[in-house]
Biopython code that builds the backbone (N, CA, C, O; Angstrom):
import numpy as np
from Bio.PDB.StructureBuilder import StructureBuilder

atoms = [
    (1, "MET", "N", (0.841, -1.164, 0.000)),
    (1, "MET", "CA", (0.000, 0.000, 0.000)),
    (1, "MET", "C", (0.893, 1.236, 0.000)),
    (1, "MET", "O", (1.885, 1.290, 0.728)),
    (2, "LEU", "N", (0.545, 2.218, -0.808)),
    (2, "LEU", "CA", (1.265, 3.486, -0.832)),
    (2, "LEU", "C", (0.452, 4.505, -0.062)),
    (2, "LEU", "O", (-0.748, 4.649, -0.297)),
    (3, "LYS", "N", (1.078, 5.201, 0.837)),
    (3, "LYS", "CA", (0.397, 6.229, 1.621)),
    (3, "LYS", "C", (1.305, 7.443, 1.665)),
    (3, "LYS", "O", (2.314, 7.461, 2.370)),
    (4, "ASP", "N", (0.923, 8.471, 0.891)),
    (4, "ASP", "CA", (1.710, 9.693, 0.793)),
    (4, "ASP", "C", (3.160, 9.363, 0.458)),
    (4, "ASP", "O", (3.462, 8.991, -0.676)),
    (5, "ASP", "N", (4.061, 9.495, 1.432)),
    (5, "ASP", "CA", (5.473, 9.262, 1.164)),
    (5, "ASP", "C", (5.968, 7.930, 1.729)),
    (5, "ASP", "O", (7.175, 7.719, 1.848)),
    (6, "LEU", "N", (5.030, 7.018, 2.083)),
    (6, "LEU", "CA", (5.411, 5.718, 2.654)),
    (6, "LEU", "C", (4.906, 4.563, 1.815)),
    (6, "LEU", "O", (3.856, 4.650, 1.177)),
    (7, "ILE", "N", (5.658, 3.491, 1.824)),
    (7, "ILE", "CA", (5.209, 2.199, 1.311)),
    (7, "ILE", "C", (4.989, 1.350, 2.552)),
    (7, "ILE", "O", (5.907, 1.160, 3.349)),
    (8, "ILE", "N", (3.773, 0.840, 2.720)),
    (8, "ILE", "CA", (3.422, 0.083, 3.922)),
    (8, "ILE", "C", (2.969, -1.306, 3.504)),
    (8, "ILE", "O", (2.060, -1.445, 2.686)),
    (9, "VAL", "N", (3.609, -2.352, 4.071)),
    (9, "VAL", "CA", (3.243, -3.722, 3.745)),
    (9, "VAL", "C", (3.075, -4.544, 5.025)),
    (9, "VAL", "O", (3.772, -4.336, 6.018)),
    (10, "LYS", "N", (2.134, -5.478, 4.970)),
    (10, "LYS", "CA", (2.001, -6.502, 6.015)),
    (10, "LYS", "C", (2.834, -7.678, 5.546)),
    (10, "LYS", "O", (2.740, -8.091, 4.390)),
    (11, "ALA", "N", (3.641, -8.214, 6.430)),
    (11, "ALA", "CA", (4.534, -9.300, 6.038)),
    (11, "ALA", "C", (4.757, -10.234, 7.216)),
    (11, "ALA", "O", (4.482, -9.893, 8.366)),
    (12, "LYS", "N", (5.259, -11.412, 6.904)),
    (12, "LYS", "CA", (5.613, -12.385, 7.933)),
    (12, "LYS", "C", (7.118, -12.352, 8.110)),
    (12, "LYS", "O", (7.876, -12.465, 7.147)),
    (13, "ILE", "N", (7.540, -12.195, 9.367)),
    (13, "ILE", "CA", (8.970, -12.162, 9.656)),
    (13, "ILE", "C", (9.330, -13.388, 10.490)),
    (13, "ILE", "O", (8.642, -13.725, 11.453)),
    (14, "THR", "N", (10.415, -14.044, 10.104)),
    (14, "THR", "CA", (10.943, -15.186, 10.846)),
    (14, "THR", "C", (12.355, -14.833, 11.272)),
    (14, "THR", "O", (13.241, -14.639, 10.439)),
    (15, "MET", "N", (12.554, -14.753, 12.574)),
    (15, "MET", "CA", (13.858, -14.386, 13.117)),
    (15, "MET", "C", (14.740, -15.620, 13.276)),
    (15, "MET", "O", (14.268, -16.687, 13.669)),
    (16, "LYS", "N", (16.025, -15.460, 12.966)),
    (16, "LYS", "CA", (16.988, -16.540, 13.194)),
    (16, "LYS", "C", (17.172, -16.723, 14.699)),
    (16, "LYS", "O", (17.036, -15.773, 15.470)),
    (17, "THR", "N", (17.476, -17.933, 15.102)),
    (17, "THR", "CA", (17.792, -18.171, 16.508)),
    (17, "THR", "C", (19.199, -17.636, 16.793)),
    (17, "THR", "O", (19.989, -17.409, 15.877)),
    (18, "THR", "N", (19.488, -17.444, 18.065)),
    (18, "THR", "CA", (20.819, -16.990, 18.466)),
    (18, "THR", "C", (21.867, -18.005, 18.013)),
    (18, "THR", "O", (22.941, -17.627, 17.547)),
    (19, "GLU", "N", (21.553, -19.289, 18.151)),
    (19, "GLU", "CA", (22.479, -20.355, 17.769)),
    (19, "GLU", "C", (22.769, -20.355, 16.265)),
    (19, "GLU", "O", (23.839, -20.789, 15.837)),
    (20, "ASP", "N", (21.810, -19.866, 15.464)),
    (20, "ASP", "CA", (21.998, -19.810, 14.011)),
    (20, "ASP", "C", (22.585, -18.481, 13.543)),
    (20, "ASP", "O", (22.611, -18.202, 12.344)),
    (21, "GLY", "N", (23.060, -17.655, 14.488)),
    (21, "GLY", "CA", (23.698, -16.400, 14.126)),
    (21, "GLY", "C", (22.826, -15.167, 14.268)),
    (21, "GLY", "O", (23.247, -14.069, 13.903)),
    (22, "GLY", "N", (21.608, -15.328, 14.795)),
    (22, "GLY", "CA", (20.713, -14.188, 14.990)),
    (22, "GLY", "C", (21.074, -13.395, 16.230)),
    (22, "GLY", "O", (22.117, -13.619, 16.843)),
    (23, "ARG", "N", (20.219, -12.483, 16.587)),
    (23, "ARG", "CA", (20.429, -11.635, 17.768)),
    (23, "ARG", "C", (20.362, -12.454, 19.050)),
    (23, "ARG", "O", (19.767, -13.531, 19.089)),
    (24, "ILE", "N", (20.984, -11.923, 20.095)),
    (24, "ILE", "CA", (20.898, -12.538, 21.422)),
    (24, "ILE", "C", (19.565, -12.173, 22.060)),
    (24, "ILE", "O", (18.965, -12.984, 22.767)),
    (25, "SER", "N", (19.105, -10.954, 21.810)),
    (25, "SER", "CA", (17.835, -10.489, 22.365)),
    (25, "SER", "C", (16.897, -10.105, 21.231)),
    (25, "SER", "O", (17.313, -9.965, 20.081)),
    (26, "GLY", "N", (15.623, -9.938, 21.573)),
    (26, "GLY", "CA", (14.639, -9.530, 20.582)),
    (26, "GLY", "C", (14.702, -8.031, 20.333)),
    (26, "GLY", "O", (15.623, -7.352, 20.787)),
    (27, "PHE", "N", (13.708, -7.522, 19.604)),
    (27, "PHE", "CA", (13.619, -6.081, 19.400)),
    (27, "PHE", "C", (12.172, -5.640, 19.478)),
    (27, "PHE", "O", (11.250, -6.428, 19.271)),
    (28, "LYS", "N", (11.992, -4.359, 19.782)),
    (28, "LYS", "CA", (10.665, -3.770, 19.963)),
    (28, "LYS", "C", (10.138, -3.168, 18.670)),
    (28, "LYS", "O", (10.881, -2.957, 17.712)),
    (29, "SER", "N", (8.849, -2.901, 18.667)),
    (29, "SER", "CA", (8.198, -2.215, 17.563)),
    (29, "SER", "C", (8.904, -0.895, 17.285)),
    (29, "SER", "O", (9.267, -0.172, 18.213)),
    (30, "GLY", "N", (9.098, -0.581, 16.009)),
    (30, "GLY", "CA", (9.793, 0.633, 15.606)),
    (30, "GLY", "C", (11.247, 0.404, 15.222)),
    (30, "GLY", "O", (11.930, 1.330, 14.784)),
    (31, "TYR", "N", (11.723, -0.827, 15.386)),
    (31, "TYR", "CA", (13.100, -1.194, 15.036)),
    (31, "TYR", "C", (13.331, -0.923, 13.557)),
    (31, "TYR", "O", (12.444, -1.155, 12.736)),
    (32, "ARG", "N", (14.522, -0.432, 13.211)),
    (32, "ARG", "CA", (14.841, -0.047, 11.835)),
    (32, "ARG", "C", (16.092, -0.767, 11.336)),
    (32, "ARG", "O", (17.159, -0.158, 11.256)),
    (33, "PRO", "N", (15.978, -2.048, 11.002)),
    (33, "PRO", "CA", (17.146, -2.761, 10.485)),
    (33, "PRO", "C", (17.386, -2.429, 9.013)),
    (33, "PRO", "O", (16.586, -1.738, 8.382)),
    (34, "ASN", "N", (18.478, -2.922, 8.487)),
    (34, "ASN", "CA", (18.736, -2.855, 7.051)),
    (34, "ASN", "C", (17.916, -3.954, 6.385)),
    (34, "ASN", "O", (17.883, -5.088, 6.864)),
    (35, "HIS", "N", (17.258, -3.619, 5.285)),
    (35, "HIS", "CA", (16.486, -4.585, 4.511)),
    (35, "HIS", "C", (17.277, -4.877, 3.244)),
    (35, "HIS", "O", (17.649, -3.960, 2.512)),
    (36, "VAL", "N", (17.533, -6.158, 2.985)),
    (36, "VAL", "CA", (18.363, -6.585, 1.859)),
    (36, "VAL", "C", (17.504, -7.414, 0.912)),
    (36, "VAL", "O", (17.030, -8.488, 1.283)),
    (37, "PHE", "N", (17.300, -6.922, -0.304)),
    (37, "PHE", "CA", (16.463, -7.605, -1.285)),
    (37, "PHE", "C", (17.260, -8.502, -2.219)),
    (37, "PHE", "O", (16.716, -9.465, -2.759)),
    (38, "GLU", "N", (18.531, -8.206, -2.419)),
    (38, "GLU", "CA", (19.387, -9.012, -3.291)),
    (38, "GLU", "C", (20.744, -9.193, -2.620)),
    (38, "GLU", "O", (21.292, -8.256, -2.040)),
    (39, "LEU", "N", (21.275, -10.404, -2.705)),
    (39, "LEU", "CA", (22.608, -10.676, -2.160)),
    (39, "LEU", "C", (23.612, -10.764, -3.309)),
    (39, "LEU", "O", (23.571, -11.714, -4.091)),
    (40, "PRO", "N", (24.511, -9.786, -3.418)),
    (40, "PRO", "CA", (25.522, -9.830, -4.483)),
    (40, "PRO", "C", (26.611, -10.848, -4.150)),
    (40, "PRO", "O", (26.756, -11.261, -3.000)),
    (41, "ASP", "N", (27.365, -11.244, -5.160)),
    (41, "ASP", "CA", (28.483, -12.157, -4.943)),
    (41, "ASP", "C", (29.537, -11.534, -4.034)),
    (41, "ASP", "O", (30.143, -12.218, -3.209)),
    (42, "ASN", "N", (29.748, -10.238, -4.193)),
    (42, "ASN", "CA", (30.725, -9.513, -3.389)),
    (42, "ASN", "C", (29.953, -8.658, -2.382)),
    (42, "ASN", "O", (29.247, -7.728, -2.773)),
    (43, "LEU", "N", (30.081, -8.965, -1.094)),
    (43, "LEU", "CA", (29.313, -8.247, -0.081)),
    (43, "LEU", "C", (29.680, -6.769, 0.017)),
    (43, "LEU", "O", (28.958, -6.000, 0.652)),
    (44, "LYS", "N", (30.778, -6.362, -0.593)),
    (44, "LYS", "CA", (31.106, -4.937, -0.625)),
    (44, "LYS", "C", (30.070, -4.180, -1.451)),
    (44, "LYS", "O", (29.910, -2.970, -1.291)),
    (45, "ASN", "N", (29.366, -4.891, -2.335)),
    (45, "ASN", "CA", (28.337, -4.281, -3.184)),
    (45, "ASN", "C", (26.936, -4.460, -2.606)),
    (45, "ASN", "O", (25.949, -4.263, -3.315)),
    (46, "LEU", "N", (26.833, -4.827, -1.343)),
    (46, "LEU", "CA", (25.545, -5.050, -0.695)),
    (46, "LEU", "C", (24.755, -3.746, -0.648)),
    (46, "LEU", "O", (25.249, -2.731, -0.155)),
    (47, "ARG", "N", (23.547, -3.777, -1.154)),
    (47, "ARG", "CA", (22.664, -2.596, -1.149)),
    (47, "ARG", "C", (21.573, -2.831, -0.121)),
    (47, "ARG", "O", (20.866, -3.837, -0.180)),
    (48, "THR", "N", (21.434, -1.912, 0.819)),
    (48, "THR", "CA", (20.437, -2.056, 1.870)),
    (48, "THR", "C", (19.491, -0.864, 1.862)),
    (48, "THR", "O", (19.819, 0.213, 1.365)),
    (49, "TYR", "N", (18.311, -1.086, 2.425)),
    (49, "TYR", "CA", (17.290, -0.054, 2.540)),
    (49, "TYR", "C", (16.820, -0.026, 3.981)),
    (49, "TYR", "O", (16.754, -1.066, 4.637)),
    (50, "ILE", "N", (16.494, 1.156, 4.474)),
    (50, "ILE", "CA", (16.008, 1.289, 5.842)),
    (50, "ILE", "C", (14.484, 1.277, 5.820)),
    (50, "ILE", "O", (13.850, 1.968, 5.022)),
    (51, "GLY", "N", (13.923, 0.490, 6.697)),
    (51, "GLY", "CA", (12.481, 0.446, 6.871)),
    (51, "GLY", "C", (12.193, 0.053, 8.301)),
    (51, "GLY", "O", (12.905, -0.775, 8.870)),
    (52, "ASP", "N", (11.161, 0.632, 8.894)),
    (52, "ASP", "CA", (10.874, 0.255, 10.273)),
    (52, "ASP", "C", (9.854, -0.876, 10.325)),
    (52, "ASP", "O", (9.005, -1.027, 9.447)),
    (53, "ILE", "N", (9.974, -1.659, 11.386)),
    (53, "ILE", "CA", (9.105, -2.821, 11.605)),
    (53, "ILE", "C", (8.236, -2.505, 12.799)),
    (53, "ILE", "O", (8.731, -2.162, 13.873)),
    (54, "ARG", "N", (6.923, -2.624, 12.601)),
    (54, "ARG", "CA", (5.957, -2.339, 13.666)),
    (54, "ARG", "C", (5.116, -3.576, 13.936)),
    (54, "ARG", "O", (4.779, -4.340, 13.031)),
    (55, "PHE", "N", (4.790, -3.746, 15.205)),
    (55, "PHE", "CA", (3.970, -4.874, 15.633)),
    (55, "PHE", "C", (2.558, -4.390, 15.937)),
    (55, "PHE", "O", (2.378, -3.316, 16.510)),
    (56, "ASP", "N", (1.571, -5.170, 15.561)),
    (56, "ASP", "CA", (0.185, -4.805, 15.823)),
    (56, "ASP", "C", (-0.283, -5.302, 17.186)),
    (56, "ASP", "O", (-1.046, -4.623, 17.873)),
    (57, "ASP", "N", (0.174, -6.480, 17.571)),
    (57, "ASP", "CA", (-0.420, -7.114, 18.758)),
    (57, "ASP", "C", (0.599, -7.652, 19.755)),
    (57, "ASP", "O", (0.253, -8.477, 20.600)),
    (58, "GLN", "N", (1.829, -7.208, 19.675)),
    (58, "GLN", "CA", (2.816, -7.671, 20.645)),
    (58, "GLN", "C", (3.845, -6.579, 20.896)),
    (58, "GLN", "O", (4.010, -5.667, 20.086)),
    (59, "GLU", "N", (4.522, -6.680, 22.008)),
    (59, "GLU", "CA", (5.525, -5.690, 22.415)),
    (59, "GLU", "C", (6.837, -5.881, 21.661)),
    (59, "GLU", "O", (7.460, -4.905, 21.242)),
    (60, "LEU", "N", (7.265, -7.143, 21.485)),
    (60, "LEU", "CA", (8.536, -7.402, 20.828)),
    (60, "LEU", "C", (8.560, -8.776, 20.188)),
    (60, "LEU", "O", (7.659, -9.591, 20.386)),
    (61, "ILE", "N", (9.603, -9.014, 19.422)),
    (61, "ILE", "CA", (9.829, -10.311, 18.788)),
    (61, "ILE", "C", (11.175, -10.823, 19.281)),
    (61, "ILE", "O", (12.144, -10.070, 19.378)),
    (62, "GLU", "N", (11.218, -12.105, 19.587)),
    (62, "GLU", "CA", (12.423, -12.744, 20.116)),
    (62, "GLU", "C", (13.091, -13.594, 19.027)),
    (62, "GLU", "O", (12.438, -13.988, 18.061)),
    (63, "PRO", "N", (14.391, -13.877, 19.184)),
    (63, "PRO", "CA", (15.062, -14.780, 18.237)),
    (63, "PRO", "C", (14.305, -16.100, 18.127)),
    (63, "PRO", "O", (13.858, -16.648, 19.134)),
    (64, "GLY", "N", (14.164, -16.606, 16.914)),
    (64, "GLY", "CA", (13.483, -17.873, 16.663)),
    (64, "GLY", "C", (11.985, -17.752, 16.458)),
    (64, "GLY", "O", (11.348, -18.741, 16.094)),
    (65, "GLU", "N", (11.392, -16.579, 16.676)),
    (65, "GLU", "CA", (9.944, -16.411, 16.536)),
    (65, "GLU", "C", (9.553, -15.990, 15.121)),
    (65, "GLU", "O", (10.359, -15.439, 14.372)),
    (66, "THR", "N", (8.295, -16.264, 14.779)),
    (66, "THR", "CA", (7.696, -15.828, 13.523)),
    (66, "THR", "C", (6.457, -15.012, 13.873)),
    (66, "THR", "O", (5.638, -15.448, 14.683)),
    (67, "LYS", "N", (6.312, -13.833, 13.271)),
    (67, "LYS", "CA", (5.191, -12.929, 13.549)),
    (67, "LYS", "C", (4.757, -12.230, 12.264)),
    (67, "LYS", "O", (5.531, -12.094, 11.316)),
    (68, "ILE", "N", (3.493, -11.788, 12.259)),
    (68, "ILE", "CA", (3.008, -10.901, 11.203)),
    (68, "ILE", "C", (3.295, -9.475, 11.668)),
    (68, "ILE", "O", (2.970, -9.111, 12.798)),
    (69, "VAL", "N", (3.903, -8.673, 10.801)),
    (69, "VAL", "CA", (4.324, -7.319, 11.146)),
    (69, "VAL", "C", (3.925, -6.353, 10.033)),
    (69, "VAL", "O", (3.523, -6.762, 8.944)),
    (70, "THR", "N", (4.044, -5.085, 10.330)),
    (70, "THR", "CA", (3.903, -4.029, 9.330)),
    (70, "THR", "C", (5.296, -3.447, 9.097)),
    (70, "THR", "O", (5.993, -3.077, 10.042)),
    (71, "VAL", "N", (5.688, -3.372, 7.831)),
    (71, "VAL", "CA", (6.983, -2.794, 7.472)),
    (71, "VAL", "C", (6.704, -1.516, 6.689)),
    (71, "VAL", "O", (5.895, -1.505, 5.760)),
    (72, "ARG", "N", (7.383, -0.441, 7.076)),
    (72, "ARG", "CA", (7.193, 0.853, 6.420)),
    (72, "ARG", "C", (8.520, 1.338, 5.845)),
    (72, "ARG", "O", (9.536, 1.405, 6.537)),
    (73, "PHE", "N", (8.478, 1.674, 4.558)),
    (73, "PHE", "CA", (9.634, 2.236, 3.862)),
    (73, "PHE", "C", (9.275, 3.633, 3.375)),
    (73, "PHE", "O", (8.112, 3.909, 3.078)),
    (74, "LEU", "N", (10.270, 4.519, 3.291)),
    (74, "LEU", "CA", (10.052, 5.770, 2.592)),
    (74, "LEU", "C", (9.863, 5.452, 1.118)),
    (74, "LEU", "O", (10.574, 4.612, 0.566)),
    (75, "LYS", "N", (8.920, 6.110, 0.486)),
    (75, "LYS", "CA", (8.634, 5.878, -0.926)),
    (75, "LYS", "C", (9.881, 6.181, -1.744)),
    (75, "LYS", "O", (10.483, 7.248, -1.622)),
    (76, "ASN", "N", (10.257, 5.212, -2.584)),
    (76, "ASN", "CA", (11.496, 5.307, -3.336)),
    (76, "ASN", "C", (11.385, 4.334, -4.515)),
    (76, "ASN", "O", (11.070, 3.162, -4.304)),
    (77, "PRO", "N", (11.633, 4.785, -5.744)),
    (77, "PRO", "CA", (11.532, 3.886, -6.891)),
    (77, "PRO", "C", (12.412, 2.641, -6.772)),
    (77, "PRO", "O", (12.056, 1.581, -7.287)),
    (78, "GLU", "N", (13.558, 2.760, -6.099)),
    (78, "GLU", "CA", (14.443, 1.608, -5.922)),
    (78, "GLU", "C", (13.758, 0.504, -5.117)),
    (78, "GLU", "O", (13.916, -0.674, -5.436)),
    (79, "ILE", "N", (13.008, 0.863, -4.088)),
    (79, "ILE", "CA", (12.319, -0.119, -3.252)),
    (79, "ILE", "C", (11.046, -0.606, -3.927)),
    (79, "ILE", "O", (10.711, -1.788, -3.842)),
    (80, "GLU", "N", (10.342, 0.287, -4.590)),
    (80, "GLU", "CA", (9.054, -0.059, -5.199)),
    (80, "GLU", "C", (9.150, -1.264, -6.120)),
    (80, "GLU", "O", (8.208, -2.052, -6.202)),
    (81, "LYS", "N", (10.273, -1.421, -6.816)),
    (81, "LYS", "CA", (10.405, -2.550, -7.746)),
    (81, "LYS", "C", (10.453, -3.895, -7.020)),
    (81, "LYS", "O", (10.191, -4.932, -7.629)),
    (82, "TYR", "N", (10.785, -3.890, -5.717)),
    (82, "TYR", "CA", (10.870, -5.130, -4.955)),
    (82, "TYR", "C", (9.567, -5.495, -4.238)),
    (82, "TYR", "O", (9.389, -6.647, -3.841)),
    (83, "ILE", "N", (8.674, -4.551, -4.069)),
    (83, "ILE", "CA", (7.487, -4.791, -3.259)),
    (83, "ILE", "C", (6.402, -5.443, -4.115)),
    (83, "ILE", "O", (5.578, -4.769, -4.734)),
    (84, "ASN", "N", (6.432, -6.765, -4.128)),
    (84, "ASN", "CA", (5.475, -7.581, -4.867)),
    (84, "ASN", "C", (5.043, -8.739, -3.972)),
    (84, "ASN", "O", (5.840, -9.248, -3.184)),
    (85, "VAL", "N", (3.795, -9.151, -4.091)),
    (85, "VAL", "CA", (3.315, -10.287, -3.302)),
    (85, "VAL", "C", (4.213, -11.485, -3.577)),
    (85, "VAL", "O", (4.508, -11.795, -4.731)),
    (86, "GLY", "N", (4.643, -12.153, -2.521)),
    (86, "GLY", "CA", (5.539, -13.298, -2.633)),
    (86, "GLY", "C", (7.001, -12.935, -2.479)),
    (86, "GLY", "O", (7.848, -13.819, -2.350)),
    (87, "GLN", "N", (7.315, -11.630, -2.489)),
    (87, "GLN", "CA", (8.701, -11.175, -2.348)),
    (87, "GLN", "C", (9.261, -11.585, -0.989)),
    (87, "GLN", "O", (8.581, -11.470, 0.030)),
    (88, "LYS", "N", (10.492, -12.057, -0.980)),
    (88, "LYS", "CA", (11.209, -12.378, 0.255)),
    (88, "LYS", "C", (12.437, -11.495, 0.332)),
    (88, "LYS", "O", (13.047, -11.170, -0.687)),
    (89, "TRP", "N", (12.796, -11.106, 1.554)),
    (89, "TRP", "CA", (14.026, -10.356, 1.754)),
    (89, "TRP", "C", (14.553, -10.603, 3.157)),
    (89, "TRP", "O", (13.869, -11.166, 4.011)),
    (90, "PHE", "N", (15.781, -10.168, 3.371)),
    (90, "PHE", "CA", (16.450, -10.386, 4.651)),
    (90, "PHE", "C", (16.487, -9.079, 5.437)),
    (90, "PHE", "O", (16.483, -7.989, 4.865)),
    (91, "ILE", "N", (16.523, -9.217, 6.775)),
    (91, "ILE", "CA", (16.821, -8.050, 7.601)),
    (91, "ILE", "C", (18.182, -8.293, 8.230)),
    (91, "ILE", "O", (18.503, -9.396, 8.672)),
    (92, "ASN", "N", (18.970, -7.230, 8.257)),
    (92, "ASN", "CA", (20.354, -7.322, 8.707)),
    (92, "ASN", "C", (20.694, -6.226, 9.709)),
    (92, "ASN", "O", (20.064, -5.170, 9.752)),
    (93, "GLU", "N", (21.713, -6.516, 10.511)),
    (93, "GLU", "CA", (22.449, -5.513, 11.261)),
    (93, "GLU", "C", (23.855, -5.603, 10.689)),
    (93, "GLU", "O", (24.549, -6.600, 10.886)),
    (94, "ALA", "N", (24.268, -4.576, 9.991)),
    (94, "ALA", "CA", (25.525, -4.595, 9.242)),
    (94, "ALA", "C", (25.506, -5.812, 8.314)),
    (94, "ALA", "O", (24.549, -5.974, 7.557)),
    (95, "ALA", "N", (26.524, -6.668, 8.344)),
    (95, "ALA", "CA", (26.569, -7.831, 7.442)),
    (95, "ALA", "C", (25.885, -9.068, 8.033)),
    (95, "ALA", "O", (25.784, -10.094, 7.360)),
    (96, "ARG", "N", (25.417, -8.981, 9.280)),
    (96, "ARG", "CA", (24.800, -10.144, 9.930)),
    (96, "ARG", "C", (23.306, -10.220, 9.627)),
    (96, "ARG", "O", (22.560, -9.277, 9.892)),
    (97, "THR", "N", (22.879, -11.349, 9.070)),
    (97, "THR", "CA", (21.473, -11.560, 8.761)),
    (97, "THR", "C", (20.734, -12.005, 10.022)),
    (97, "THR", "O", (21.130, -12.957, 10.695)),
    (98, "LEU", "N", (19.651, -11.291, 10.320)),
    (98, "LEU", "CA", (18.856, -11.567, 11.523)),
    (98, "LEU", "C", (17.619, -12.377, 11.248)),
    (98, "LEU", "O", (17.160, -13.123, 12.114)),
    (99, "GLY", "N", (17.064, -12.244, 10.046)),
    (99, "GLY", "CA", (15.826, -12.944, 9.758)),
    (99, "GLY", "C", (15.401, -12.791, 8.316)),
    (99, "GLY", "O", (16.056, -12.125, 7.514)),
    (100, "LEU", "N", (14.285, -13.425, 8.011)),
    (100, "LEU", "CA", (13.709, -13.434, 6.667)),
    (100, "LEU", "C", (12.308, -12.827, 6.745)),
    (100, "LEU", "O", (11.536, -13.132, 7.654)),
    (101, "VAL", "N", (11.996, -11.973, 5.787)),
    (101, "VAL", "CA", (10.678, -11.350, 5.703)),
    (101, "VAL", "C", (10.039, -11.822, 4.405)),
    (101, "VAL", "O", (10.705, -11.911, 3.374)),
    (102, "LYS", "N", (8.739, -12.124, 4.459)),
    (102, "LYS", "CA", (8.006, -12.508, 3.250)),
    (102, "LYS", "C", (6.737, -11.683, 3.183)),
    (102, "LYS", "O", (5.937, -11.659, 4.119)),
    (103, "PHE", "N", (6.568, -10.996, 2.037)),
    (103, "PHE", "CA", (5.392, -10.149, 1.799)),
    (103, "PHE", "C", (4.338, -10.974, 1.115)),
    (103, "PHE", "O", (3.257, -10.469, 0.815)),
]
sb = StructureBuilder()
sb.init_structure("model")
sb.init_model(0)
sb.init_chain("A")
sb.init_seg("    ")
for serial, (resi, resn, name, xyz) in enumerate(atoms, 1):
    if name == "N":
        sb.init_residue(resn, " ", resi, " ")
    sb.init_atom(name, np.array(xyz, "f"), 0.0, 1.0, " ", f" {name:<3s}", serial, name[0])
structure = sb.get_structure()
């Protein structure tokens, strides 16, 4: 959904467990990780986008959990090409992948 200057999507997020390289602790609504839509062969060319993750019915998400969330991006033609039903992408902190998002 496009709303003024935002792209807003409902998506399912699955967080990696701590043992699989995810975060040690969970995060609260409003968290703004890097969103990665494509993984290049050379990670120096990694392109990330900032978008915040909001929860409708819970305070936070813990490692290993799966939840339905709202993801909000600033409207941008670069991101718009990726926002399609069935699209999957990763959320990262720097080069570390924390989870998978599916729209």
